C-alpha positions as CSV (number, residue, x, y, z in Angstrom):
1,M,51.2,42.8,3.3
2,I,50.8,41.0,0.0
3,K,52.3,37.8,1.6
4,N,49.7,37.9,4.4
5,S,46.8,38.4,1.9
6,L,48.0,35.5,-0.2
7,S,48.3,33.4,2.9
8,K,44.7,34.2,3.8
9,Y,43.5,33.4,0.3
10,I,45.2,30.1,0.3
11,T,43.9,29.2,3.8
12,T,40.3,30.2,2.7
13,F,40.7,28.1,-0.4
14,V,41.9,25.1,1.5
15,I,39.1,25.3,4.1
16,T,36.5,25.8,1.3
17,A,37.9,22.8,-0.6
18,L,37.8,20.6,2.5
19,L,34.2,21.6,3.2
20,F,33.2,21.0,-0.4
21,S,34.9,17.6,-0.4
22,G,33.3,16.6,2.9
23,A,29.9,17.6,1.7
24,F,30.4,15.7,-1.6
25,Y,31.6,12.6,0.3
26,L,28.6,12.7,2.6
27,S,26.2,13.3,-0.2
28,T,27.6,10.4,-2.2
29,Y,27.6,8.2,0.9
30,F,24.0,8.8,1.7
31,S,23.0,8.6,-2.0
32,N,24.6,5.2,-2.3
33,K,23.0,4.1,1.0
34,K,19.6,5.1,-0.3
35,I,20.2,3.2,-3.6
36,Q,21.2,0.2,-1.6
37,N,18.1,0.4,0.6
38,I,15.9,0.7,-2.4
39,K,17.5,-2.2,-4.1
40,T,17.1,-4.3,-1.0
41,T,13.4,-3.3,-0.8
42,E,13.0,-4.2,-4.5
43,D,14.4,-7.7,-3.8
44,Q,12.2,-8.2,-0.8
45,I,9.1,-7.2,-2.9
46,A,10.1,-9.6,-5.6
47,I,10.3,-12.4,-3.1
48,D,7.0,-11.3,-1.5
49,I,5.3,-11.4,-4.9
50,L,6.6,-14.9,-5.7
51,S,5.6,-16.1,-2.2
52,S,2.1,-14.7,-2.4
53,E,1.5,-16.2,-5.9
54,T,2.6,-19.6,-4.6
55,Q,0.3,-19.2,-1.6
56,F,-2.6,-18.6,-3.9
57,D,-2.0,-21.9,-5.7
58,I,-1.8,-23.7,-2.3
59,L,-5.0,-22.1,-1.0
60,K,-7.0,-22.9,-4.1
61,Q,-6.6,-26.6,-3.2
62,S,-7.5,-26.0,0.5
63,S,-10.7,-27.1,2.2
64,C,-13.0,-24.7,4.0
65,D,-11.6,-25.8,7.4
66,Q,-8.1,-24.9,6.2
67,L,-9.0,-21.7,4.4
68,D,-9.0,-18.7,6.7
69,G,-10.1,-15.3,5.4
70,S,-7.0,-13.7,7.0
71,V,-4.4,-16.1,5.6
72,L,-2.9,-13.6,3.0
73,A,-3.9,-10.3,4.7
74,G,-0.6,-10.0,6.5
75,D,1.5,-10.6,3.4
76,L,-0.4,-8.1,1.3
77,D,0.0,-5.5,4.1
78,T,3.7,-6.1,4.2
79,L,4.0,-5.8,0.5
80,G,1.9,-2.6,0.5
81,G,4.1,-1.1,3.2
82,R,7.2,-1.8,1.1
83,L,5.7,-0.2,-1.9
84,T,4.8,2.9,0.1
85,Y,8.5,3.1,1.1
86,M,9.5,2.8,-2.5
87,E,7.1,5.6,-3.5
88,N,8.5,7.9,-0.8
89,Q,12.1,7.2,-1.8
90,V,11.9,7.5,-5.6
91,G,8.5,8.9,-6.3
92,V,5.2,7.5,-7.6
93,D,6.1,8.1,-11.2
94,N,9.3,6.0,-11.1
95,P,9.0,3.2,-13.7
96,A,10.2,0.6,-11.1
97,V,7.5,1.7,-8.6
98,I,4.8,1.6,-11.3
99,Q,5.8,-1.9,-12.3
100,L,5.8,-3.1,-8.7
101,K,2.4,-1.4,-8.2
102,R,1.1,-3.4,-11.2
103,Y,2.2,-6.6,-9.6
104,Y,0.7,-5.7,-6.3
105,S,-2.6,-4.7,-7.9
106,V,-2.8,-8.1,-9.6
107,L,-2.1,-9.9,-6.3
108,Q,-4.9,-7.9,-4.7
109,I,-7.3,-8.8,-7.4
110,K,-6.3,-12.5,-7.1
111,D,-6.9,-12.3,-3.4
112,Y,-10.3,-10.7,-4.0
113,L,-11.2,-13.6,-6.4
114,L,-10.0,-16.1,-3.8
115,M,-12.3,-14.5,-1.2
116,N,-15.2,-14.9,-3.6
117,V,-14.4,-18.6,-3.9
118,Y,-14.2,-18.8,-0.1
119,N,-17.6,-17.2,0.0
120,K,-19.2,-19.5,-2.6
121,N,-17.7,-22.8,-1.5
122,C,-17.7,-22.2,2.3
123,H,-20.8,-20.0,2.6
124,K,-18.8,-17.4,4.5
125,K,-19.0,-13.8,3.2
126,P,-16.0,-11.7,4.3
127,V,-16.5,-7.9,4.5
128,V,-14.6,-6.4,1.5
129,I,-13.8,-2.8,0.7
130,M,-12.3,-1.9,-2.6
131,Y,-10.9,1.6,-2.5
132,F,-10.0,3.6,-5.6
133,Q,-7.8,6.6,-5.6
134,N,-5.3,8.5,-7.8
135,K,-2.6,11.1,-7.3
136,E,-4.8,14.0,-8.4
137,C,-7.3,13.2,-5.7
138,V,-7.5,16.0,-3.0
139,E,-9.3,14.1,-0.4
140,C,-7.5,10.7,-0.8
141,A,-4.8,11.4,1.8
142,Q,-7.6,11.9,4.4
143,Q,-9.4,8.9,3.1
144,D,-6.2,6.8,3.5
145,Y,-6.0,7.8,7.1
146,V,-9.7,6.8,7.7
147,L,-9.2,3.4,6.0
148,S,-6.0,2.8,8.1
149,Y,-8.2,3.3,11.2
150,I,-10.8,0.9,9.8
151,H,-8.1,-1.7,9.0
152,D,-6.5,-1.5,12.5
153,T,-9.9,-1.5,14.3
154,Y,-11.6,-4.2,12.2
155,P,-8.8,-6.6,11.2
156,T,-11.2,-9.1,9.6
157,I,-12.3,-6.6,7.0
158,R,-10.5,-7.1,3.6
159,I,-9.4,-3.7,2.2
160,Y,-7.9,-3.4,-1.3
161,S,-6.5,-0.1,-2.5
162,F,-6.2,0.5,-6.3
163,D,-4.7,3.4,-8.4
164,Y,-7.6,4.2,-10.7
165,D,-5.2,5.4,-13.4
166,L,-2.9,2.4,-13.4
167,D,-2.5,0.9,-16.9
168,L,-3.6,-2.6,-16.1
169,S,-6.1,-4.6,-18.0
170,A,-7.4,-6.6,-15.0
171,L,-7.9,-3.5,-13.0
172,K,-9.7,-1.7,-15.9
173,T,-12.0,-4.7,-16.1
174,L,-12.7,-4.6,-12.4
175,I,-13.5,-0.9,-12.7
176,S,-15.7,-1.4,-15.7
177,L,-17.7,-4.3,-14.2
178,N,-18.4,-2.3,-11.0
179,K,-19.1,0.9,-12.9
180,V,-16.6,2.9,-10.8
181,P,-16.7,6.6,-12.0
182,N,-13.5,8.6,-12.6
183,K,-14.2,10.7,-9.5
184,M,-11.9,9.9,-6.5
185,P,-12.1,8.7,-3.9
186,A,-14.6,5.9,-4.5
187,M,-15.3,2.7,-2.6
188,I,-17.1,-0.5,-3.1
189,V,-18.2,-2.1,0.1
190,N,-19.6,-5.7,-0.4
191,D,-20.6,-4.9,-4.0
192,K,-22.2,-1.6,-3.3
193,L,-20.6,1.6,-4.8
194,Y,-20.0,4.7,-2.7
195,E,-18.7,7.9,-4.2
196,G,-16.7,10.7,-2.5
197,F,-15.0,11.0,0.8
198,M,-16.4,8.8,3.6
199,S,-15.8,9.5,7.3
200,K,-14.9,6.6,9.7
201,E,-18.4,6.9,11.3
202,S,-20.0,6.5,7.8
203,I,-17.9,3.4,7.0
204,E,-18.5,1.9,10.5
205,K,-22.3,2.4,10.1
206,I,-22.1,0.3,6.9
207,V,-19.6,-2.5,7.9
208,K,-20.6,-3.1,11.5
209,P,-23.8,-5.0,10.7
210,L,-21.9,-7.1,8.2
211,I,-19.2,-8.3,10.6
212,P,-19.7,-11.7,12.4
213,V,-20.2,-11.5,16.1
214,T,-16.9,-13.2,16.9
215,A,-15.1,-10.7,14.7
216,K,-16.8,-7.8,16.4
217,K,-15.5,-8.9,19.7
218,T,-12.0,-9.1,18.3
219,A,-12.4,-5.7,16.7
220,T,-13.5,-4.2,20.0
221,S,-10.5,-5.6,21.9
222,T,-8.1,-4.2,19.3
223,A,-9.6,-0.8,19.0
224,P,-7.3,2.1,20.1
225,K,-8.0,3.4,23.6
226,N,-8.4,7.1,24.2
């Protein structure tokens, strides 16, 4: 009887040990895989940043015929997507994420300044939306969704997204010059400030008259079909 009980205890112990070892192995494997993916993303972002900065220098020397308002849009979108991935993996408060977000914000500001040069020298005014949000904002998730729709439907519109609370002198200067209040969400559409959540209908009412006719035709053809 005692021998049978001891045998059961040993069998139970062995099975438990195997299950624990298996779970530990899987946990370690997926953790290492996650770290590897994050490291790969960090390396890709670093290359994106260097590439974008180099493009800025090239575009500054370009003529109006060469300079297209959408030249850097795709690169900034790709970089923004990778940053979102990083935030989802390690959290928005991770020091590496914050540092990468600082770089990305600087690139957005540089792109915004380049568009101003494009406007001044080439007499073409792109539609620009500067969107300000922070992690405490309740309506910002919904506002993100609306702006994603605007971005996909009107690809010629330049949309820049900034973390209002980010410790970055260039961003603080941008906020100060445009008198953006600490009440999120907030938007600047072609130099005019709008406070609070804005529906897609409200934004479309503002931006549609500003979009060139050719761009409107492109937007209509790329709009999602019901």
